[in-house]
Structures are given as structure tokens and as C-alpha cells.
DOLO-573702 format. One line per 10 residues: number of its first residue (from 1); for each residue x, y, z of N, C-alpha, C, O. Coordinates in nm, 2 decimals, decimal comma. Layout:
N
NUM = X/Y/Z/X/Y/Z/X/Y/Z/X/Y/Z  ...
This chain:
115
1 = 5,76/-1,61/-0,43/5,70/-1,50/-0,36/5,78/-1,37/-0,38/5,90/-1,37/-0,37  5,71/-1,27/-0,41/5,77/-1,14/-0,44/5,73/-1,04/-0,34/5,63/-1,05/-0,28  5,82/-0,94/-0,32/5,78/-0,83/-0,23/5,65/-0,77/-0,27/5,62/-0,74/-0,39  5,57/-0,74/-0,17/5,44/-0,69/-0,20/5,33/-0,79/-0,21/5,21/-0,76/-0,20  5,36/-0,92/-0,23/5,26/-1,02/-0,24/5,19/-1,04/-0,11/5,25/-1,03/0,00  5,06/-1,06/-0,11/4,98/-1,09/0,01/4,99/-1,24/0,04/5,00/-1,32/-0,06  4,99/-1,27/0,16/4,99/-1,41/0,21/4,88/-1,43/0,31/4,85/-1,34/0,39  4,83/-1,55/0,32/4,74/-1,59/0,43/4,83/-1,64/0,54/4,90/-1,73/0,52  4,81/-1,59/0,66/4,89/-1,63/0,78/4,81/-1,74/0,84/4,70/-1,72/0,90  4,86/-1,87/0,84/4,79/-1,99/0,88/4,86/-2,04/1,00/4,98/-2,07/1,00
11 = 4,79/-2,06/1,11/4,84/-2,13/1,23/4,81/-2,28/1,22/4,70/-2,33/1,23  4,92/-2,35/1,19/4,90/-2,50/1,16/4,93/-2,58/1,29/4,89/-2,69/1,30  5,00/-2,52/1,38/5,05/-2,60/1,50/4,97/-2,55/1,62/5,02/-2,53/1,73  4,84/-2,55/1,61/4,75/-2,52/1,72/4,62/-2,59/1,70/4,59/-2,65/1,60  4,54/-2,59/1,80/4,41/-2,65/1,79/4,30/-2,55/1,81/4,29/-2,48/1,91  4,21/-2,53/1,72/4,21/-2,59/1,58/4,30/-2,51/1,49/4,31/-2,39/1,51  4,36/-2,57/1,39/4,44/-2,49/1,29/4,34/-2,40/1,21/4,23/-2,43/1,18  4,40/-2,28/1,18/4,31/-2,18/1,12/4,40/-2,07/1,05/4,52/-2,05/1,08  4,33/-2,00/0,96/4,39/-1,88/0,90/4,36/-1,77/1,00/4,24/-1,75/1,04  4,46/-1,69/1,04/4,45/-1,59/1,14/4,45/-1,44/1,08/4,41/-1,35/1,15
21 = 4,51/-1,43/0,96/4,52/-1,29/0,91/4,59/-1,29/0,77/4,62/-1,39/0,71  4,62/-1,17/0,73/4,68/-1,14/0,60/4,81/-1,07/0,63/4,82/-0,98/0,72  4,92/-1,11/0,56/5,05/-1,05/0,58/5,10/-1,02/0,43/5,04/-1,06/0,34  5,20/-0,94/0,43/5,26/-0,90/0,30/5,41/-0,94/0,30/5,48/-0,92/0,40  5,46/-0,99/0,19/5,60/-1,02/0,18/5,68/-0,88/0,17/5,65/-0,80/0,09  5,77/-0,87/0,26/5,85/-0,74/0,27/6,00/-0,77/0,23/6,07/-0,67/0,22  6,04/-0,89/0,22/6,17/-0,92/0,18/6,16/-1,06/0,10/6,11/-1,16/0,16  6,21/-1,06/-0,02/6,20/-1,18/-0,10/6,30/-1,28/-0,05/6,38/-1,26/0,04  6,29/-1,40/-0,11/6,36/-1,52/-0,06/6,51/-1,50/-0,04/6,58/-1,44/-0,13  6,56/-1,55/0,07/6,71/-1,56/0,10/6,73/-1,68/0,18/6,64/-1,74/0,24
31 = 6,86/-1,73/0,19/6,89/-1,85/0,26/6,85/-1,84/0,40/6,87/-1,74/0,47  6,79/-1,95/0,45/6,75/-1,96/0,59/6,87/-1,99/0,68/6,92/-2,10/0,68  6,91/-1,89/0,75/7,04/-1,90/0,82/7,03/-1,99/0,94/7,13/-2,04/0,99  6,91/-2,03/0,99/6,89/-2,12/1,10/6,94/-2,26/1,06/6,97/-2,34/1,14  6,94/-2,29/0,93/6,98/-2,42/0,88/7,13/-2,44/0,89/7,18/-2,55/0,89  7,20/-2,33/0,91/7,35/-2,34/0,92/7,40/-2,35/1,06/7,51/-2,38/1,09  7,31/-2,33/1,16/7,34/-2,32/1,30/7,32/-2,45/1,37/7,21/-2,50/1,39  7,43/-2,52/1,41/7,42/-2,65/1,47/7,34/-2,65/1,60/7,29/-2,76/1,65  7,32/-2,53/1,66/7,24/-2,52/1,78/7,09/-2,50/1,76/7,01/-2,49/1,85  7,06/-2,48/1,63/6,92/-2,45/1,60/6,84/-2,58/1,58/6,89/-2,68/1,54
41 = 6,71/-2,57/1,62/6,62/-2,68/1,60/6,60/-2,71/1,45/6,57/-2,82/1,41  6,63/-2,61/1,36/6,62/-2,62/1,22/6,75/-2,65/1,14/6,76/-2,64/1,02  6,85/-2,69/1,22/6,98/-2,72/1,16/6,97/-2,83/1,06/6,91/-2,93/1,08  7,03/-2,81/0,94/7,04/-2,91/0,83/7,18/-2,92/0,79/7,23/-2,83/0,72  7,25/-3,03/0,83/7,39/-3,04/0,79/7,42/-3,04/0,64/7,53/-3,02/0,60  7,32/-3,07/0,56/7,34/-3,07/0,42/7,32/-2,93/0,35/7,35/-2,91/0,24  7,28/-2,84/0,43/7,26/-2,70/0,38/7,38/-2,62/0,41/7,43/-2,62/0,53  7,44/-2,56/0,31/7,56/-2,47/0,33/7,53/-2,33/0,28/7,44/-2,31/0,20  7,62/-2,24/0,32/7,60/-2,10/0,27/7,62/-2,10/0,12/7,54/-2,03/0,05  7,70/-2,18/0,06/7,72/-2,19/-0,08/7,61/-2,26/-0,16/7,59/-2,24/-0,27
51 = 7,55/-2,35/-0,09/7,44/-2,44/-0,15/7,33/-2,45/-0,05/7,31/-2,56/0,01  7,25/-2,35/-0,02/7,14/-2,36/0,08/7,03/-2,44/0,03/6,99/-2,44/-0,09  6,97/-2,52/0,12/6,86/-2,61/0,09/6,73/-2,54/0,13/6,62/-2,58/0,08  6,73/-2,44/0,21/6,61/-2,38/0,27/6,61/-2,23/0,24/6,72/-2,16/0,26  6,50/-2,18/0,20/6,49/-2,04/0,17/6,37/-1,98/0,25/6,27/-2,05/0,28  6,39/-1,86/0,30/6,29/-1,79/0,38/6,25/-1,66/0,32/6,33/-1,60/0,24  6,14/-1,61/0,35/6,10/-1,47/0,32/6,06/-1,40/0,45/6,03/-1,47/0,55  6,06/-1,27/0,45/6,01/-1,19/0,56/5,88/-1,14/0,52/5,85/-1,10/0,41  5,79/-1,14/0,62/5,65/-1,09/0,60/5,62/-0,99/0,71/5,68/-0,99/0,82  5,52/-0,90/0,68/5,48/-0,81/0,78/5,33/-0,82/0,79/5,26/-0,84/0,69
61 = 5,27/-0,80/0,91/5,13/-0,81/0,93/5,06/-0,70/0,85/5,10/-0,59/0,85  4,94/-0,73/0,80/4,85/-0,63/0,73/4,72/-0,62/0,81/4,69/-0,51/0,85  4,65/-0,73/0,83/4,53/-0,72/0,90/4,49/-0,86/0,96/4,52/-0,96/0,90  4,43/-0,86/1,08/4,38/-0,98/1,14/4,25/-1,02/1,08/4,17/-0,93/1,04  4,22/-1,14/1,08/4,09/-1,19/1,04/4,03/-1,27/1,15/4,10/-1,31/1,25  3,89/-1,28/1,15/3,83/-1,37/1,24/3,89/-1,51/1,20/3,90/-1,54/1,08  3,92/-1,60/1,30/3,97/-1,73/1,26/3,89/-1,80/1,16/3,77/-1,82/1,17  3,96/-1,85/1,05/3,89/-1,93/0,95/3,95/-2,07/0,97/4,06/-2,10/0,93  3,87/-2,16/1,03/3,92/-2,29/1,07/3,93/-2,38/0,95/3,85/-2,38/0,86  4,03/-2,47/0,96/4,05/-2,57/0,86/3,93/-2,65/0,83/3,90/-2,68/0,72
71 = 3,86/-2,69/0,94/3,74/-2,77/0,93/3,63/-2,70/0,84/3,56/-2,76/0,76  3,62/-2,57/0,85/3,53/-2,49/0,77/3,57/-2,48/0,63/3,49/-2,49/0,54  3,70/-2,47/0,60/3,75/-2,47/0,47/3,72/-2,61/0,40/3,68/-2,62/0,29  3,75/-2,71/0,48/3,73/-2,85/0,42/3,58/-2,88/0,39/3,55/-2,94/0,29  3,49/-2,82/0,47/3,35/-2,84/0,44/3,30/-2,77/0,32/3,19/-2,81/0,26  3,36/-2,67/0,27/3,32/-2,59/0,16/3,37/-2,66/0,03/3,49/-2,66/0,01  3,28/-2,71/-0,05/3,33/-2,78/-0,18/3,40/-2,69/-0,27/3,47/-2,74/-0,36  3,38/-2,56/-0,26/3,46/-2,47/-0,35/3,61/-2,47/-0,33/3,68/-2,42/-0,41  3,65/-2,53/-0,22/3,79/-2,53/-0,18/3,85/-2,67/-0,22/3,97/-2,69/-0,18  3,78/-2,76/-0,28/3,83/-2,90/-0,30/3,96/-2,91/-0,37/4,03/-3,00/-0,35
81 = 3,99/-2,81/-0,46/4,12/-2,81/-0,53/4,23/-2,74/-0,45/4,35/-2,74/-0,50  4,20/-2,68/-0,34/4,31/-2,60/-0,27/4,41/-2,70/-0,21/4,37/-2,80/-0,14  4,54/-2,68/-0,23/4,64/-2,77/-0,17/4,63/-2,79/-0,02/4,66/-2,89/0,03  4,59/-2,69/0,05/4,58/-2,69/0,20/4,49/-2,81/0,24/4,53/-2,87/0,35  4,39/-2,85/0,17/4,30/-2,95/0,22/4,33/-3,09/0,16/4,26/-3,19/0,19  4,43/-3,10/0,07/4,46/-3,23/0,02/4,54/-3,31/0,12/4,63/-3,26/0,19  4,51/-3,44/0,12/4,58/-3,53/0,22/4,73/-3,53/0,18/4,77/-3,53/0,06  4,81/-3,54/0,28/4,95/-3,55/0,26/5,03/-3,42/0,24/5,15/-3,42/0,22  4,96/-3,31/0,24/5,02/-3,18/0,21/5,09/-3,14/0,34/5,03/-3,12/0,45  5,22/-3,12/0,34/5,30/-3,07/0,45/5,38/-2,95/0,42/5,47/-2,92/0,50
91 = 5,35/-2,89/0,31/5,44/-2,77/0,27/5,41/-2,65/0,36/5,29/-2,63/0,40  5,51/-2,58/0,40/5,49/-2,46/0,48/5,43/-2,34/0,39/5,36/-2,26/0,44  5,47/-2,34/0,27/5,42/-2,24/0,17/5,35/-2,31/0,06/5,40/-2,40/0,00  5,23/-2,26/0,03/5,14/-2,32/-0,07/5,08/-2,21/-0,16/5,05/-2,11/-0,10  5,06/-2,24/-0,28/4,99/-2,14/-0,37/4,85/-2,13/-0,33/4,79/-2,23/-0,29  4,79/-2,01/-0,34/4,65/-1,99/-0,32/4,60/-1,91/-0,43/4,65/-1,80/-0,46  4,49/-1,96/-0,50/4,44/-1,88/-0,61/4,38/-1,75/-0,56/4,34/-1,74/-0,44  4,36/-1,65/-0,65/4,30/-1,53/-0,61/4,16/-1,55/-0,56/4,12/-1,48/-0,46  4,09/-1,64/-0,62/3,95/-1,67/-0,59/3,94/-1,72/-0,44/3,86/-1,68/-0,36  4,03/-1,82/-0,41/4,03/-1,88/-0,28/4,07/-1,78/-0,18/4,02/-1,78/-0,06
101 = 4,17/-1,70/-0,21/4,22/-1,60/-0,12/4,11/-1,50/-0,08/4,09/-1,48/0,04  4,03/-1,45/-0,17/3,92/-1,36/-0,14/3,81/-1,43/-0,07/3,75/-1,37/0,02  3,78/-1,56/-0,10/3,68/-1,63/-0,02/3,72/-1,65/0,12/3,63/-1,63/0,21  3,85/-1,68/0,15/3,89/-1,69/0,29/3,88/-1,56/0,36/3,85/-1,55/0,47  3,92/-1,45/0,29/3,91/-1,32/0,35/3,77/-1,29/0,39/3,74/-1,24/0,50  3,67/-1,32/0,30/3,53/-1,30/0,33/3,49/-1,39/0,45/3,41/-1,34/0,54  3,53/-1,51/0,46/3,50/-1,60/0,57/3,56/-1,54/0,70/3,50/-1,57/0,81  3,67/-1,47/0,69/3,73/-1,41/0,81/3,68/-1,27/0,84/3,73/-1,20/0,93  3,57/-1,23/0,77/3,51/-1,10/0,80/3,56/-0,98/0,72/3,52/-0,87/0,75  3,64/-1,00/0,62/3,69/-0,89/0,54/3,62/-0,90/0,41/3,64/-0,99/0,33
111 = 3,54/-0,80/0,38/3,46/-0,80/0,26/3,51/-0,71/0,15/3,43/-0,66/0,07  3,64/-0,68/0,15/3,70/-0,60/0,05/3,84/-0,65/0,02/3,89/-0,73/0,10  3,90/-0,59/-0,08/4,04/-0,63/-0,11/4,13/-0,58/0,01/4,11/-0,47/0,06  4,23/-0,66/0,05/4,32/-0,62/0,16/4,38/-0,49/0,13/4,41/-0,45/0,01  4,41/-0,41/0,23/4,47/-0,28/0,21/4,61/-0,29/0,15/4,68/-0,18/0,13
């Protein structure tokens, strides 16, 4: 992910899971400092400053969308190749094709390219 890239902001830990908006990467990947903190829920003893196992990016909000529910994405056969709906996908960050990105924007009420 590069600075300026658009991302779909997806709420996975809620009922129902859904895409809530569009954000932009404002800082490219850097070591996830929470992995170094033994008091953090995300602490990873195998991750070190010299050899980080986890990388994070910073994002900034661009625009909210009407919620695009996972169930609606699953029902649309045009999304069948999207990693989000494949069984067993647990990645926090997944690639989204330009075509799928625009389709989700339209489903969320945005009928133009994001600002």
C-alpha cells in the first residue's frame, strides 16, 4: 500500500459486517509498535524492532458510504473472485480490484470516483 492509495474501510467485528467508507493511505508501512509492548493486546514476543513481524499503515477518512453488507456482496456473483468472500480468509488487508472497488462504491451510494 502506497501513500495516496484508496482503501475500503470494512467493519469486520460487528453485526452485520460491512464496508462503511473510503479512506486514503497517508503513511506507508512501518513496524507495528504495539507488537513490541508486553502490555498490549497485540504483543508478539517474536516481533522485535530489528525484525518486525507486523507492519501497519496510517489511513485518513475520505468519505462515508451507506453500509455495504457482506451478505449483499456475497449474493452478487460479480464478486465471486473477491478474497473477502472466500472461505477461510482472515487477512486484515486484502487486495481489491478497481472494478470491485467501484462496484462497492456504487452499492454504498457513491456514483463517481472518490474525491
